[in-house]
N, C-alpha and C positions, 0 to 999 in steps of 0.2 A: 156327191159327184165323185167319179172315179179319178184315179191318179192320172190316167191318160187324158181324160177330159180336161182336168185342171192344167196339165202341161200344154195341151193344145190351145187352150184359151190364153195362157201366158204367152205362148209363141206368137199367136195372132196379134196380141197387143204390142209385142216387140216389133213385129213386121210393120204395123200401122205407123210406128215411129220412124223406122228406117226406110220405108218405101219411097219417100221423096228422094233420098240420097241414091237409092237403087235406080230410080228413073233417070237421074242425072248421069249415073255411070253408064246406063244403056245408051243414052243420047251421045255420050262421049265416045262410044264404041268399045268400052271395056268388056272383055269376054269373061265368062265364068271361070274358064281354065286359068286365065291370068290372075284372077282373084284368089283362086285355090292355090296357085303357085306362090303368090305373095304370102299367103297364110303359112305355107311351109317354110319359106325363107325367114319369116318372123320367128317361128318356133325354133329354127336352128339358131337364131339370135338369142332365144331364151336359154338354150343350152350353153351358148358361148358366155352369157352373163353369169350363169351358175359356175361354169368352169373357171372364168376369170376370178370370181369370188372365192373359189376353192384355192386358187394358186396365189392370189395377191392379198386376199383378206385374211383376217384371223377368226378364230372361233367366235369372238364376241362382236364381230363386225357384220351385222345382218343387213346392211344397206343393199347388198347385192340380191338378197332374197326379196326384198320389197320391190326393187326395180324389175326383177325377173317377173314377179307377180303382175306388175302393171303391164308388162310386154305380153304375158300370157293372156290377160284380159283383152288387150287390144288385138292380138292375133285371133282370139275367139270370135271377134266381130266378123272376120272374114268367112268363118263357117256359116254364118247366116247370110251374108251378102252374096256368096257365089250361087246359092240355090235360088234366091230371089231374083237375081240378075238373069239366071237361066229361064225362070218362069215368066217374068214380066217382059223380058226381051225376046221370048220365043226362041231361045237358044238351047233348049234342053236336047240332049242326045244321050244314047246308051253309053257311048265312050266317056262323055263328060261325067255321068254318074259314076262310072268305074274310076275314072281319074280322081274324082273328089273323094271317093271312099279310100283309095290307096294312099293318097297324099295325106288324108286325115290320120291314117295309121302311122305314116312316117312322122307326121307332126307330133303325135303323142309319144312315139318312141324317142324322138329327140328331146322332148320336154323332160321325160322321165330319165333319160341319159344324163342330162344336166343336174337333175335333182339328186340322183343316186351318186354322181361324181362328187357333188358338193358335200353331201352327208358323209360319205366315206372319208373324203379328204380331211374333214374336221372331226372324225372319229365318232360320229353318230351311227355306230354300227347297227344297233337294233332298229333305229329309224330307217336306215338304208334298206334293211331287209324288208320292212313293211312297205317301203316305196316300191321295191321290186315286186312284192306280192300284189300291190295295187296295179302295177304295170301288167302283170299277168292277168288279173282280173279284168282290166280295161280291154285288153286284147280278146279275151274270151267272150266278154259281153258283145263285142262287135262281131266275132266269129260265129257265135250261136245264132245271131240274127241273120248274118249273111248265108249260113248254111241252111237255116230254116227257110229262108225265102227261096233258096235254090230248090227246095222241096215243095215249094208252093204254099208255105205257111207264113202268114204275117206274125212277127214275133218282136214287138217293140216294148214290152213291159219292163218293169224294174225300176229301182230308185236311182241307179247311177249310169245313166246314158251319157254320151259324150258332153253335151252342154252342161249337165250337172257336174261332171268331172272338171271341166275347164273352170267353171265359175268357182267351185270349191277350192281348187288348187290356187287359182289367181287371188281370190279374196283372202285366203289364209296366208298366203305369202305377203300380200300387201300389208295385212294386219300385223304379221310378224315384224316387218320393217318398221312400221309405225310404233309398235310397242317397244322395240329396241331403242327408238329415239326418245321415248318417254321414260323408261325405267332402266335402260341399259341392256346391252346384248348379253352380259354376263350374269343377269339376275337369276338366282336360284332360290327356291322355296324348299325348306327342310322341315320335317315333322319329328319331334322328339320320339326316339324309339325306333324310327325307320332309318336303317343305315345308308340310304341313298336319297337324294333330293327328289321330291315328288313333282316338281314343276320348274321349268326354266324358260327363258324367253323364247328359245327355239321351239318349245312345245306348242306355241301358237300356230306354228306351221306343221309340226310333225304329228300332233294329235289328229287333225283333220285327214292327214295322209293315212294314218293308221285306220281311221274310220272308213276311208275309201278302200283300203285293202280289204276290209271285211265285206263292205256293201257291194263292191263290184263283183266279187266272187259269188256272193248270195244272188245277185242279179243274174249272173251267168248260169248258175245252177237252176234258178227259177225258170229261165227261158228254155233250158233243156227239158225240164219237167213239163212245161207248157207245150213244147214241141211234141213231146211223147203223147200227151193227151190228145192233141190235135191229130196226130198220125193214127192213134188208136181209134179215134172217132170216125176216121175216113176209111177204116178197113171194112 
């Protein structure tokens, strides 16, 4: 079974769970654009949590990371809800699709703004660099799909689409907060002969961000290659 087929099946299973809530929202008169806007506001809240954690917390206080992760996961639900409300409520429109796409980009930018601010403030300079690279890759994944579709090419492949990015970021942040409560935020693991520690509590969050930095850019390049093949075949 292909990656796209697996992803579509998982998405359908999730929709089967949330559809009763979606129908309730439709009956209540909630519009897709309102849900999309709420998702953006929540992601601005994510950035605020990270910034407050940077300003008021210390390097070993990772509670803010955990709470930000929970808020990222909650905000991510609105990414699924707005599309389903539009479909089930027969409220789909071209502007609604554009509005959703634009606000999704803003949401992701605000999330990474908060992450980068937090990492820089607590002197995780290398990790902040990878977070910025992950941001670049995330934007290019979206851009290559949008530009491809503008040329009449469906281009949805790759490992790090927006739902995967949201889930990975949220779960790693939550896991980081939980790990800090269990072993302490200042835990460091050193190996004899290596002049720097090979693991610390914050690594629970920063290692997945580093993986994302690599995979998002691989996904963007793969989409570019797929688009070229499709264009060449149409010549």
